[in-house]
Rosetta silent file (secondary structure, phi, psi, omega in degrees, C-alpha in Angstrom):
SEQUENCE: MEGAGNANHEVEAPSRITIKGILGLLMENVDTGNGKRVVSLGMGDPSAYTCFRTTRVAEDAVVDALQSQKFNGYSPTVGLPQTRRAIAEYLSRDLPYKLSSDDVFVTSGCTQAIDVALAMLARPGANVLLPRPGFPIYELCAAFRHIEVRHYDLLPNKGWEVDLDAIQTLADRNTVAMVIINPGNPCGNVYTDQHLREIAETAEKLKILVIADEVYGHLAFGDTPFVPMGRYGRIVPVLTLGSLSKRWIVPGWRLGWFVTSDPSGMFRKPKVSCACVWRVHPLAFLAFGFTISKSSCIKLIIHFFAIIEFSFTAFSSLRLLSASRSILTYWEAHQLSSRQRFLKSSTEPMRLSSRKTSTC
SCORE:     score description
SCORE:     0.000 S_00000001
   1 L     0.000  -35.504  178.416  126.132   66.689   65.856 S_00000001
   2 H   -62.253  -39.469  178.832  129.881   65.901   66.042 S_00000001
   3 H   -65.647  -38.631  176.234  130.548   68.664   63.667 S_00000001
   4 H   -63.850  -36.745  178.597  128.445   71.089   65.716 S_00000001
   5 H   -63.519  -45.045  178.243  130.343   69.998   68.833 S_00000001
   6 H   -64.962  -36.016  179.191  133.683   70.803   67.159 S_00000001
   7 H   -65.054  -43.831 -179.210  132.321   74.119   65.986 S_00000001
   8 H   -64.617  -37.529  178.770  131.226   75.082   69.483 S_00000001
   9 H   -63.740  -38.138 -178.823  134.651   74.069   70.795 S_00000001
  10 H   -66.508  -38.320 -176.923  136.354   76.321   68.198 S_00000001
  11 H   -70.135  -34.619 -176.662  134.175   79.213   69.232 S_00000001
  12 H   -78.348  -27.152 -168.900  134.826   78.786   72.905 S_00000001
  13 H   -56.556  -49.412 -173.563  138.620   78.204   72.545 S_00000001
  14 H   -58.000  -34.771  178.384  139.720   81.874   71.968 S_00000001
  15 H   -68.289  -13.720 -175.288  138.132   83.068   75.223 S_00000001
  16 H  -106.564   -2.439  179.140  140.095   80.527   77.162 S_00000001
  17 L   -86.030   67.493  174.434  143.501   81.215   75.605 S_00000001
  18 L  -136.687  169.953  177.459  144.544   83.306   78.600 S_00000001
  19 H   -64.352  -46.117 -177.764  146.570   82.489   81.702 S_00000001
  20 H   -71.313  -30.209  174.888  143.379   82.246   83.758 S_00000001
  21 H   -67.678  -41.495  177.400  141.663   80.294   80.980 S_00000001
  22 H   -65.029  -37.710 -179.598  144.469   77.730   80.837 S_00000001
  23 H   -62.270  -43.972 -179.002  144.484   77.595   84.585 S_00000001
  24 H   -60.538  -40.596  178.385  140.765   76.977   84.563 S_00000001
  25 H   -66.555  -38.742  179.892  141.195   74.010   82.105 S_00000001
  26 H   -65.989  -42.623 -176.640  143.882   72.497   84.363 S_00000001
  27 H   -65.866  -34.576  178.210  141.707   72.867   87.534 S_00000001
  28 H   -62.366  -21.862 -177.840  138.820   71.148   85.755 S_00000001
  29 L  -106.289   10.627  177.698  140.984   68.109   85.320 S_00000001
  30 L   -75.014  133.474  177.688  142.418   67.950   88.822 S_00000001
  31 L   -80.883  101.761 -179.115  141.664   64.768   90.645 S_00000001
  32 H   -82.537   -2.111 -176.773  139.946   65.954   93.856 S_00000001
  33 H   -84.022   -2.854 -176.717  139.319   62.490   95.148 S_00000001
  34 H   -96.446    4.342  178.457  142.894   61.876   96.473 S_00000001
  35 L    74.905   -0.158 -176.873  142.539   64.405   99.365 S_00000001
  36 L   -88.490  139.843 -178.997  145.484   66.512   98.182 S_00000001
  37 L   -95.482  140.781  174.754  144.951   70.290   98.074 S_00000001
  38 L   -90.337  122.443  178.487  146.140   72.392   95.138 S_00000001
  39 L  -105.268  120.634 -177.789  148.110   75.424   96.197 S_00000001
  40 L   -83.403  125.206  179.885  148.350   78.263   93.769 S_00000001
  41 L   -89.187    3.763  178.081  151.840   79.784   93.567 S_00000001
  42 L  -110.879    7.811 -174.400  150.469   82.718   91.607 S_00000001
  43 L   -67.348  122.032  178.976  147.955   83.959   94.194 S_00000001
  44 L   -96.272    0.389  177.641  148.319   87.808   94.556 S_00000001
  45 L  -112.806   99.324  179.078  145.867   87.973   97.538 S_00000001
  46 H   -66.176  -27.130 -178.491  147.590   86.627  100.658 S_00000001
  47 H   -70.084   -7.676  178.438  144.367   87.139  102.661 S_00000001
  48 H   -70.647  -12.982  179.476  142.724   84.311  100.696 S_00000001
  49 L  -110.421  131.964 -177.508  144.554   81.843  103.034 S_00000001
  50 L   -63.836  -11.562  179.378  143.629   81.695  106.696 S_00000001
  51 L   -83.884   -7.866  179.129  147.246   81.517  107.686 S_00000001
  52 L  -111.571  118.133  173.244  147.828   85.103  106.512 S_00000001
  53 L  -142.926  146.001  177.392  146.192   87.844  108.527 S_00000001
  54 L   -66.888  166.037  175.165  147.063   91.506  109.070 S_00000001
  55 L   -69.243  145.861 -179.140  148.102   92.776  112.393 S_00000001
  56 H   -68.968  -19.972  178.826  145.417   93.662  114.883 S_00000001
  57 H   -64.973  -41.943 -178.138  147.017   97.100  115.355 S_00000001
  58 H   -63.879  -42.789  179.988  146.174   97.925  111.764 S_00000001
  59 H   -66.487  -39.849  179.004  142.577   96.849  112.175 S_00000001
  60 H   -66.564  -33.177 -177.069  142.188   98.819  115.415 S_00000001
  61 H   -69.139  -35.394  178.010  143.627  101.895  113.791 S_00000001
  62 H   -70.070  -41.845  175.958  140.953  101.699  110.988 S_00000001
  63 H   -59.600  -46.965  179.733  138.177  101.213  113.559 S_00000001
  64 H   -59.209  -40.365 -178.744  139.414  104.155  115.630 S_00000001
  65 H   -66.624  -41.890 -178.779  139.576  106.364  112.443 S_00000001
  66 H   -67.781  -41.232 -176.658  135.955  105.468  111.517 S_00000001
  67 H   -76.509  -17.194 -176.719  134.590  106.031  115.025 S_00000001
  68 H   -73.001  -20.612 -174.880  136.397  109.351  115.402 S_00000001
  69 L    61.826   16.559  177.140  134.147  110.881  112.753 S_00000001
  70 L   -93.819   -0.387 -176.705  137.003  113.005  111.591 S_00000001
  71 L  -127.593   27.106 -178.226  137.366  111.425  108.191 S_00000001
  72 L   -86.794  -14.090 -179.977  133.824  111.355  106.810 S_00000001
  73 L   -86.674 -175.217  179.185  134.315  114.412  104.520 S_00000001
  74 L   -71.625  140.618  175.383  136.115  114.783  101.226 S_00000001
  75 L  -102.572  159.875  176.736  139.938  114.313  101.451 S_00000001
  76 L   -58.948  145.252 -178.108  142.480  116.110   99.305 S_00000001
  77 L   -66.450  -17.248  178.333  142.853  114.384   95.943 S_00000001
  78 L   -94.200   -4.095  178.404  146.543  113.766   96.493 S_00000001
  79 L   116.043  157.332  179.707  145.823  112.182   99.928 S_00000001
  80 L   -66.096  145.367 -175.675  145.457  113.254  103.514 S_00000001
  81 H   -60.019  -41.238 -178.587  148.472  115.201  104.786 S_00000001
  82 H   -72.777  -25.225  175.884  149.105  112.774  107.670 S_00000001
  83 H   -71.908  -44.216  178.194  148.877  109.736  105.340 S_00000001
  84 H   -60.014  -42.754 -177.960  151.430  111.335  102.986 S_00000001
  85 H   -62.606  -47.295 -177.455  153.668  112.259  105.862 S_00000001
  86 H   -64.691  -37.394 -178.610  153.537  108.702  107.277 S_00000001
  87 H   -67.716  -43.614 -178.961  154.351  107.133  103.916 S_00000001
  88 H   -60.251  -45.780  179.941  157.319  109.542  103.402 S_00000001
  89 H   -63.400  -41.470 -178.622  158.685  108.670  106.855 S_00000001
  90 H   -64.885  -47.621 -178.536  158.242  104.989  106.364 S_00000001
  91 H   -69.235  -28.711 -176.484  160.064  104.984  102.940 S_00000001
  92 H   -71.904  -14.587 -179.548  162.768  107.300  104.139 S_00000001
  93 L   -62.615  -28.105 -175.126  164.017  104.624  106.593 S_00000001
  94 L  -107.141   12.801 -176.283  165.731  102.823  103.758 S_00000001
  95 L  -117.699  152.151  173.512  167.028  105.874  101.835 S_00000001
  96 L   -79.265    9.661  175.256  170.148  108.009  102.369 S_00000001
  97 L  -144.882  169.523 -176.392  167.942  111.140  102.273 S_00000001
  98 L  -101.975  129.453  170.617  164.528  112.161  103.624 S_00000001
  99 L   -82.889  153.749  174.089  161.369  112.269  101.549 S_00000001
 100 L  -112.389  167.244 -179.370  158.810  114.875  102.305 S_00000001
 101 H   -62.866  -24.225  178.883  155.046  114.636  102.185 S_00000001
 102 H   -67.014  -18.782 -174.369  155.167  116.700   98.984 S_00000001
 103 H   -87.726   -7.363 -169.551  156.960  113.771   97.287 S_00000001
 104 E  -116.015  134.894  174.259  154.005  111.375   98.051 S_00000001
 105 E  -126.815  128.115 -178.818  150.653  110.942   96.305 S_00000001
 106 E   -85.949  135.396 -177.500  148.102  108.518   97.629 S_00000001
 107 E  -126.931  169.940  178.608  146.391  106.249   95.089 S_00000001
 108 L   -87.998   83.757 -177.904  143.722  103.621   94.990 S_00000001
 109 H    76.994  172.449  177.853  146.065  100.675   95.264 S_00000001
 110 H   -70.752  -21.839  179.735  149.215  100.223   93.214 S_00000001
 111 H   -61.472  -40.775  177.656  147.183   99.632   90.124 S_00000001
 112 H   -68.797  -36.095  176.300  146.111  103.228   90.000 S_00000001
 113 H   -61.045  -42.512  177.485  149.702  104.345   90.689 S_00000001
 114 H   -57.134  -47.341 -178.104  150.752  102.324   87.587 S_00000001
 115 H   -63.008  -41.691 -178.124  148.073  104.007   85.490 S_00000001
 116 H   -67.705  -42.489  177.674  148.977  107.503   86.691 S_00000001
 117 H   -55.320  -47.261 -179.212  152.727  106.904   86.013 S_00000001
 118 H   -74.534  -35.687 -179.330  152.069  105.914   82.462 S_00000001
 119 H   -60.064  -41.790 -176.377  149.302  108.391   81.865 S_00000001
 120 H   -73.415  -18.987  178.764  151.528  111.376   82.733 S_00000001
 121 H   -97.666   -4.707 -178.194  154.305  110.155   80.375 S_00000001
 122 L   -66.883  140.189  178.488  151.963  109.473   77.474 S_00000001
 123 L  -165.448  157.187  178.605  152.649  111.483   74.326 S_00000001
 124 L   -57.980  131.635 -179.729  152.454  110.742   70.589 S_00000001
 125 L    79.694   -5.727  179.964  155.106  108.216   69.611 S_00000001
 126 L   -62.016  147.980  170.476  156.179  107.463   73.172 S_00000001
 127 E  -135.333  157.550 -178.803  157.428  104.044   74.248 S_00000001
 128 E  -134.572  144.313 -176.500  158.168  102.375   77.507 S_00000001
 129 E   -98.900  121.482 -177.639  160.456   99.486   78.311 S_00000001
 130 E  -115.013  147.130  179.423  158.825   96.602   80.258 S_00000001
 131 E   -76.357  147.217  177.946  160.354   93.480   81.776 S_00000001
 132 E  -131.371  117.401   -0.780  159.573   90.017   80.344 S_00000001
 133 L   -71.176  158.189 -177.994  158.282   88.155   82.276 S_00000001
 134 L  -160.082 -165.895 -177.049  156.427   90.902   84.143 S_00000001
 135 L   -91.955  119.940 -171.226  153.135   92.135   85.436 S_00000001
 136 H   -67.207  -15.794 -179.371  150.501   92.361   82.677 S_00000001
 137 H   -61.436  -28.826 -179.468  148.710   95.421   84.088 S_00000001
 138 H   -64.433  -43.783 -178.134  151.559   97.651   82.668 S_00000001
 139 H   -64.485  -41.652 -176.398  150.768   96.446   79.126 S_00000001
 140 H   -65.121  -48.982 -177.776  146.986   97.102   79.603 S_00000001
 141 H   -64.596  -39.907 -178.836  147.563  100.686   80.966 S_00000001
 142 H   -63.315  -39.988  178.359  150.122  101.335   78.220 S_00000001
 143 H   -65.248  -42.083 -178.656  147.750  100.195   75.532 S_00000001
 144 H   -68.689  -26.774  178.354  144.974  102.457   76.843 S_00000001
 145 L   -94.538    8.890  177.908  147.324  105.465   76.798 S_00000001
 146 L    59.738   40.236  174.932  148.549  104.502   73.248 S_00000001
 147 L  -101.084  129.707 -177.596  152.135  104.006   74.477 S_00000001
 148 E   -69.194  141.872  178.686  154.217  101.498   72.525 S_00000001
 149 E  -104.409  128.948  173.111  155.502   98.670   74.685 S_00000001
 150 E  -124.095  124.524 -174.151  159.053   97.302   74.162 S_00000001
 151 E   -90.394  132.760  163.819  159.991   94.264   76.149 S_00000001
 152 E  -111.825  147.945 -171.772  163.424   93.535   77.574 S_00000001
 153 E   -85.181  145.933  167.342  164.287   90.103   78.872 S_00000001
 154 E   -92.586  143.185 -169.634  165.167   89.172   82.381 S_00000001
 155 E   -96.350  105.877 -173.492  168.187   86.872   82.561 S_00000001
 156 H   -66.849  -30.302 -178.868  167.325   83.582   84.314 S_00000001
 157 H   -78.410   -0.833  178.365  170.996   82.426   84.499 S_00000001
 158 H  -125.622   30.328 -179.158  171.789   85.699   86.373 S_00000001
 159 L    67.998   35.432 -179.131  169.034   85.657   88.983 S_00000001
 160 L    55.606   40.133  175.104  166.539   87.335   86.585 S_00000001
 161 E   -74.331  162.960  178.517  168.552   90.482   86.403 S_00000001
 162 E   -70.174  132.329  174.397  167.749   93.221   83.848 S_00000001
 163 L   -78.972   94.267 -171.950  169.393   92.628   80.445 S_00000001
 164 H   -70.497  -30.041  175.707  171.076   96.102   80.403 S_00000001
 165 H   -63.611  -38.095  178.722  172.539   95.506   76.904 S_00000001
 166 H   -69.450  -38.733  179.121  168.992   94.972   75.593 S_00000001
 167 H   -55.613  -46.481 -179.297  167.857   98.163   77.357 S_00000001
 168 H   -65.411  -28.832  177.493  170.439  100.181   75.458 S_00000001
 169 H   -74.893  -40.208 -175.671  169.452   98.529   72.207 S_00000001
 170 H   -78.908  -28.808 -171.199  165.685   99.083   72.628 S_00000001
 171 L   -76.398  146.253  174.043  165.766  102.651   73.867 S_00000001
 172 L  -142.463 -166.122 -175.917  165.598  105.541   71.469 S_00000001
 173 L   -68.514  -17.856  178.730  164.701  109.237   71.585 S_00000001
 174 L   -94.812   -2.169 -179.596  160.983  108.403   72.157 S_00000001
 175 E   -71.469  120.915 -178.373  161.620  106.138   75.192 S_00000001
 176 E   -99.287  -22.380 -178.702  160.080  107.811   78.277 S_00000001
 177 E  -172.213  161.679  170.263  160.897  105.298   80.972 S_00000001
 178 E  -118.678  145.009  178.630  161.940  101.760   81.960 S_00000001
 179 E  -104.537  128.435  167.313  159.977   99.696   84.481 S_00000001
 180 E  -118.367  147.432  176.363  161.627   97.432   87.074 S_00000001
 181 E  -118.614  114.368 -171.255  159.762   95.222   89.492 S_00000001
 182 L  -145.627  118.974   -7.380  161.734   94.512   92.635 S_00000001
 183 L   -59.381  148.677 -169.029  161.139   92.131   94.338 S_00000001
 184 L   -67.039  142.429  174.411  160.206   90.495   91.101 S_00000001
 185 L  -128.298  112.871   17.793  156.778   89.552   89.969 S_00000001
 186 L  -102.579    4.967 -168.557  156.408   86.776   88.913 S_00000001
 187 L   -83.556  -17.765  177.922  159.937   85.441   89.321 S_00000001
 188 L    71.935   14.981  175.799  160.391   86.351   92.987 S_00000001
 189 L   -74.802  159.629 -179.016  163.907   87.572   92.407 S_00000001
 190 L  -128.896  116.508 -177.183  165.531   90.334   94.513 S_00000001
 191 L   -69.024  139.666  176.854  168.003   92.763   92.836 S_00000001
 192 L   -75.422  163.258 -176.245  171.333   93.341   94.482 S_00000001
 193 H   -64.553  -39.239 -178.421  172.435   96.841   95.470 S_00000001
 194 H   -65.303  -39.277  177.309  175.106   96.728   92.717 S_00000001
 195 H   -68.851  -29.444  176.254  172.638   95.821   90.008 S_00000001
 196 H   -69.089  -36.433  173.789  170.334   98.614   91.038 S_00000001
 197 H   -63.499  -42.300  176.619  173.223  101.016   90.703 S_00000001
 198 H   -63.423  -39.537  173.936  173.932   99.665   87.223 S_00000001
 199 H   -62.225  -42.815  177.059  170.254  100.183   86.274 S_00000001
 200 H   -59.932  -47.548  178.888  170.459  103.770   87.486 S_00000001
 201 H   -61.605  -39.242  175.639  173.542  104.448   85.512 S_00000001
 202 H   -63.957  -44.857  179.185  172.143  102.961   82.371 S_00000001
 203 H   -66.211  -36.081  177.008  168.924  104.987   82.659 S_00000001
 204 H   -63.987  -42.170  176.832  170.960  108.153   83.307 S_00000001
 205 H   -60.180  -39.544 -179.475  173.015  107.464   80.196 S_00000001
 206 H   -85.618   -6.890 -176.930  169.865  107.088   78.120 S_00000001
 207 L    58.555   46.912  174.520  168.133  110.026   79.852 S_00000001
 208 L  -126.175  154.776  175.691  165.040  108.056   80.799 S_00000001
 209 E   -77.374  160.153  172.164  163.192  107.684   84.058 S_00000001
 210 E  -116.746  123.419  179.277  162.926  104.602   86.183 S_00000001
 211 E  -100.851  114.374 -173.830  159.550  103.432   87.342 S_00000001
 212 E  -105.025  103.287  178.500  160.220  101.172   90.375 S_00000001
 213 E   -82.888  105.197 -173.320  157.404   98.844   91.260 S_00000001
 214 L  -119.891   38.525  179.645  158.142   97.893   94.894 S_00000001
 215 L   -63.237  -24.973 -179.669  154.736   96.565   95.935 S_00000001
 216 L   -99.110   15.315 -177.479  156.500   93.465   97.214 S_00000001
 217 L   -50.631  132.462  178.337  159.118   95.529   99.092 S_00000001
 218 L    75.998   -2.727  177.103  160.758   93.783  102.037 S_00000001
 219 L   -94.868   71.279 -176.597  159.054   90.418  101.226 S_00000001
 220 L  -119.603  129.164  175.772  162.532   89.039  100.382 S_00000001
 221 L  -118.870  128.287  179.325  163.613   85.505  101.238 S_00000001
 222 L   126.478 -156.151 -172.698  167.204   84.392  100.970 S_00000001
 223 L   -91.697  -14.317 -175.158  170.544   86.063  101.253 S_00000001
 224 L   -97.350  112.061  178.844  169.838   89.181   99.143 S_00000001
 225 L   -74.020  159.194  178.884  168.098   91.964  101.133 S_00000001
 226 L   -76.241  133.220  174.996  165.586   94.306   99.576 S_00000001
 227 L  -122.310  127.653  177.233  167.091   97.634   98.500 S_00000001
 228 L   -77.608  142.238  178.616  164.801  100.400   97.176 S_00000001
 229 H   -59.472  -28.867 -178.989  165.575  101.884   93.742 S_00000001
 230 H   -57.746  -20.644  177.838  165.145  105.274   95.350 S_00000001
 231 H   -56.608  -24.850  178.861  168.544  104.851   96.909 S_00000001
 232 H  -110.655   29.904  177.746  169.976  105.939   93.544 S_00000001
 233 L   -68.270  -12.551  176.347  167.629  108.801   93.036 S_00000001
 234 L   -81.937  -21.170 -178.056  170.680  111.196   92.910 S_00000001
 235 L   -88.700  -43.859  179.644  171.859  109.403   89.752 S_00000001
 236 L  -146.011  143.171  178.256  168.429  109.267   87.950 S_00000001
 237 L   -66.885  135.640 -178.111  164.932  110.335   89.009 S_00000001
 238 E  -119.415  132.867  172.739  162.861  107.439   90.269 S_00000001
 239 E  -105.531  111.667 -174.632  159.059  107.040   90.487 S_00000001
 240 E   -95.378  131.446 -179.900  158.474  104.638   93.254 S_00000001
 241 E  -119.666  136.647 -179.378  155.181  102.665   93.355 S_00000001
 242 E  -162.875 -175.244 -177.068  153.907  100.681   96.273 S_00000001
 243 E  -167.351  170.304  173.031  150.984   99.779   98.520 S_00000001
 244 L   -76.610  -18.623 -164.051  149.814   98.244  101.749 S_00000001
 245 L   -49.703  -51.086 -169.619  148.443   95.240   99.958 S_00000001
 246 L   -85.535  -55.020 -173.187  151.191   92.612  100.198 S_00000001
 247 L   -63.691  -34.141 -178.095  153.327   93.392  103.216 S_00000001
 248 L  -102.825    2.209  173.185  150.315   94.149  105.401 S_00000001
 249 L    60.084   40.986  177.718  148.032   91.501  103.817 S_00000001
 250 L  -134.051   53.445 -179.262  145.238   93.968  103.090 S_00000001
 251 H   -54.063  -33.809 -174.875  144.806   94.113   99.233 S_00000001
 252 H   -74.101   -8.215  177.550  141.120   94.955   99.700 S_00000001
 253 H   -78.482  -19.199  176.021  141.891   98.195  101.453 S_00000001
 254 L    53.643   57.073  177.940  143.129   99.668   98.110 S_00000001
 255 L  -124.312  111.372 -179.736  145.723  101.995   99.521 S_00000001
 256 E  -128.346 -172.219  178.229  148.764  102.639   97.396 S_00000001
 257 E  -156.381  158.328 -179.925  151.224  105.406   96.649 S_00000001
 258 E  -131.652  120.485 -172.588  153.183  107.110   93.956 S_00000001
 259 E  -127.609  131.551  171.816  156.419  108.693   95.182 S_00000001
 260 E   -89.762  110.176  178.627  158.969  110.902   93.374 S_00000001
 261 E   -94.000   88.224 -167.244  162.392  109.877   94.645 S_00000001
 262 L  -139.970   67.960 -177.912  164.244  112.903   93.457 S_00000001
 263 L   -58.496  -30.566 -177.332  166.809  114.164   96.095 S_00000001
 264 L   -78.161  -12.499  175.485  168.623  116.322   93.507 S_00000001
 265 L    75.736   29.835 -178.981  165.451  118.265   92.829 S_00000001
 266 L   -67.344  -20.116  177.997  165.397  117.747   89.084 S_00000001
 267 L   -89.664   -7.209 -169.107  161.606  117.999   89.222 S_00000001
 268 L  -124.194   20.654  179.407  161.677  121.133   91.378 S_00000001
 269 L  -122.625   73.053  178.702  164.127  123.533   89.626 S_00000001
 270 L   -67.132  136.773  170.312  162.110  125.310   86.873 S_00000001
 271 L  -105.254  -53.490  177.301  164.028  127.451   84.465 S_00000001
 272 L  -131.857  132.950  177.196  161.483  128.118   81.858 S_00000001
 273 L  -149.087  164.917  175.948  157.803  127.182   82.130 S_00000001
 274 L  -121.366   96.969 -176.153  154.361  128.011   80.801 S_00000001
 275 L   -61.803  -24.485 -178.688  152.128  128.334   83.777 S_00000001
 276 L   -81.183  -12.001  176.818  149.013  128.561   81.586 S_00000001
 277 L   -91.509  -48.760 -179.935  149.739  125.162   80.100 S_00000001
 278 L  -130.112  116.001  177.241  150.596  123.104   83.147 S_00000001
 279 L   -70.983  147.513 -168.679  149.677  124.073   86.695 S_00000001
 280 L  -122.729   44.960  177.833  152.493  122.955   88.961 S_00000001
 281 L  -114.836  129.958   -0.764  151.015  122.037   92.312 S_00000001
 282 L   -95.308   -6.178  172.449  152.613  120.452   94.263 S_00000001
 283 L   -77.844  143.753  174.924  155.451  119.534   91.798 S_00000001
 284 L   -80.288  151.758 -179.102  157.367  122.276   90.078 S_00000001
 285 L   -90.844  134.984 -176.909  157.415  122.361   86.321 S_00000001
 286 L  -112.246  133.057  171.986  160.875  121.715   84.825 S_00000001
 287 L  -152.629  170.114 -170.663  162.328  122.927   81.595 S_00000001
 288 L  -120.928   32.085  170.859  165.762  123.849   80.299 S_00000001
 289 L    76.515   53.929  178.294  165.306  127.209   78.578 S_00000001
 290 L  -116.267  159.258  179.294  164.247  126.510   75.022 S_00000001
 291 E   -91.749  144.002 -178.721  162.262  128.594   72.509 S_00000001
 292 E  -137.687  140.122  179.893  158.913  127.213   71.349 S_00000001
 293 E   -71.602  166.754  178.115  156.650  128.508   68.649 S_00000001
 294 H   -71.263  -38.650 -177.286  153.052  129.719   69.370 S_00000001
 295 H   -69.164  -39.924  176.750  151.603  126.879   67.208 S_00000001
 296 H   -61.056  -38.032 -179.873  153.717  124.298   69.158 S_00000001
 297 H   -66.261  -36.234  178.765  152.457  125.768   72.391 S_00000001
 298 H   -67.105  -42.326  177.232  148.842  125.390   71.235 S_00000001
 299 H   -59.001  -40.627  175.894  149.577  121.773   70.360 S_00000001
 300 H   -61.515  -40.693  179.780  150.961  121.171   73.888 S_00000001
 301 H   -66.309  -43.627  176.357  147.803  122.662   75.376 S_00000001
 302 H   -57.918  -48.285 -176.241  145.575  120.459   73.181 S_00000001
 303 H   -60.093  -43.285 -178.251  147.616  117.388   74.112 S_00000001
 304 H   -61.355  -48.819 -179.459  147.426  118.209   77.796 S_00000001
 305 H   -71.452  -18.789  172.197  143.621  118.565   77.809 S_00000001
 306 H   -69.280  -35.969  173.938  143.291  115.387   75.776 S_00000001
 307 H   -61.089  -44.109  178.033  145.007  113.587   78.621 S_00000001
 308 H   -65.463  -43.700 -178.566  142.546  115.042   81.083 S_00000001
 309 H   -55.917  -38.764 -172.816  139.573  114.216   78.884 S_00000001
 310 L   -98.190    3.990 -179.979  140.437  110.534   78.612 S_00000001
 311 L   -74.885  133.494 -178.600  141.608  110.010   82.194 S_00000001
 312 L  -127.031   14.027 -172.347  139.319  107.606   84.097 S_00000001
 313 L   -67.472  158.675 -159.181  141.222  106.844   87.330 S_00000001
 314 L   -72.534  -45.397 -171.298  139.146  106.298   90.359 S_00000001
 315 L  -105.987   54.784  176.405  139.963  108.901   93.018 S_00000001
 316 L    51.294   54.130 -173.027  140.077  112.111   91.070 S_00000001
 317 L   -80.780    6.572 -176.914  143.662  111.777   89.967 S_00000001
 318 H   -61.366  -38.272  173.491  143.420  114.584   87.453 S_00000001
 319 H   -60.507  -37.113  179.867  145.163  116.936   89.764 S_00000001
 320 H   -69.375  -40.349 -177.555  147.917  114.456   90.248 S_00000001
 321 H   -64.513  -45.444 -177.201  148.299  114.038   86.473 S_00000001
 322 H   -61.025  -44.693 -176.033  148.489  117.847   86.030 S_00000001
 323 H   -64.461  -36.396 -172.200  151.013  118.205   88.868 S_00000001
 324 L   -81.045    1.095 -178.763  153.191  115.421   87.515 S_00000001
 325 H   -61.951  -19.000  179.895  153.749  116.916   84.062 S_00000001
 326 H   -60.010  -31.659  177.786  157.067  118.140   85.334 S_00000001
 327 H   -64.794  -43.929  175.625  158.423  114.589   85.027 S_00000001
 328 H   -60.510  -40.783 -178.623  157.537  114.490   81.385 S_00000001
 329 H   -63.706  -36.105  176.075  159.150  117.869   80.851 S_00000001
 330 H   -56.573  -50.614  178.381  162.377  116.519   82.458 S_00000001
 331 H   -61.594  -42.834  179.709  162.411  113.844   79.727 S_00000001
 332 H   -63.474  -38.751 -177.388  161.624  116.236   76.952 S_00000001
 333 H   -65.133  -40.155 -179.043  164.316  118.647   77.959 S_00000001
 334 H   -69.658  -33.673  177.139  167.029  115.987   77.895 S_00000001
 335 H   -66.250  -41.405  178.245  165.819  114.834   74.452 S_00000001
 336 H   -61.912  -38.166 -175.067  165.958  118.394   73.217 S_00000001
 337 H   -71.993  -21.896 -179.630  169.464  118.882   74.524 S_00000001
 338 H   -88.356  -12.516  179.990  170.646  115.788   72.630 S_00000001
 339 L  -119.185  -76.268 -179.539  169.117  117.063   69.294 S_00000001
 340 L  -150.497  153.778 -175.435  168.348  120.752   69.114 S_00000001
 341 L   -88.566  -17.857 -174.267  167.439  123.598   71.409 S_00000001
 342 E  -123.684  138.205  176.311  165.049  125.266   69.032 S_00000001
 343 L   -91.623  129.520 -175.980  161.896  123.960   67.410 S_00000001
 344 L   -78.970  136.880  179.157  161.489  125.026   63.788 S_00000001
 345 L  -156.814  151.559  177.417  158.235  126.773   62.985 S_00000001
 346 L   -82.276  -10.384 -178.334  156.895  129.166   60.408 S_00000001
 347 L   -92.342  167.193  178.490  155.257  131.302   63.011 S_00000001
 348 L   -66.724  129.041  177.491  156.994  133.921   65.237 S_00000001
 349 E   -67.136  149.027 -175.012  158.845  132.260   68.097 S_00000001
 350 E  -126.031  120.081  178.570  157.549  132.997   71.587 S_00000001
 351 L   -79.677  125.951  178.134  159.774  132.944   74.637 S_00000001
 352 L   -81.823  146.120 -177.814  158.088  131.155   77.540 S_00000001
 353 L  -118.101  142.957  177.191  158.404  132.741   81.018 S_00000001
 354 L   -85.714    3.105 -176.643  158.723  131.163   84.390 S_00000001
 355 L   -74.094  144.600  179.818  156.897  134.048   85.995 S_00000001
 356 L   -67.151  137.716  177.078  153.559  133.210   87.602 S_00000001
 357 L  -122.598  148.594 -175.544  150.455  134.204   85.562 S_00000001
 358 L   -90.408  -19.763  178.360  146.952  134.660   86.960 S_00000001
 359 L  -128.798  163.579 -178.964  145.183  133.685   83.733 S_00000001
 360 L   -95.305    0.000    0.000  145.641  131.027   81.067 S_00000001
């Protein structure tokens, strides 16, 4: 029987070798008879505690919207116009430029925004740079999209800043983006304005995008105020992710956003595009005038529809994925400029045109 007991223990162990599994083992051994309450410092749902409640104004606004009977029908897949406009106005308060509603896409919480950001950058051989420690959802979404994950360390002796030397070592021609989480999860750090500029300059040097997870935006305690990464959108394009969940204490409402912080319009200045491959609403398709063979164009079309086929996001984000292909093209164009402007092929080259086409 003792041997059987050990065997059962060995079988059960792998399922518990997770953060939640280890936490469960610890909680099973907590002495509850001393009257002391265990407080989780890793709780991501502030509403779980009675001391945290959202404002009555927010609740009344939801009730009024429901009772108005104006929002019972289907909404646009990118979000209601008034919602996108409100998010753009809210985020613009902390930026040296104004966002428009066309820069904003509403998602089912920040988790869907993460999935969309990685899905639209996915391509064979692509890799993304993630912070360590960081938020594990990024690794899960990257694995589902077959994107290689490369971790860069945060420096504890420097306030958990990004190791920019490691970023430059890890990045190569297949790196599509780097992710920063500010304020930090799980470390709680807040990046200084100067450090954010250094991140932007490093990303611009490497020609990669910055995905800025700011779901904890403005929840900053201490001497360092929160500064959005979008402030340096003129240096490098920034994809800003956020939600109502934390600051407004309503994670169950599942309302998030995906925002292109791009005041220089690098996503909106098409030079050469293939309208039959990527529809460009509401973002414009960006390219830098290169020749591509017919066979390569067919491969691009197949890759694009493969992304659509395997997309599973909750609120019909396929249109958002299609629209956001311009961001991937920005990355591709810079990689081409650093290597070669022409792709070799045995077939006759075909010049792509930016003119609108009525058929594919």
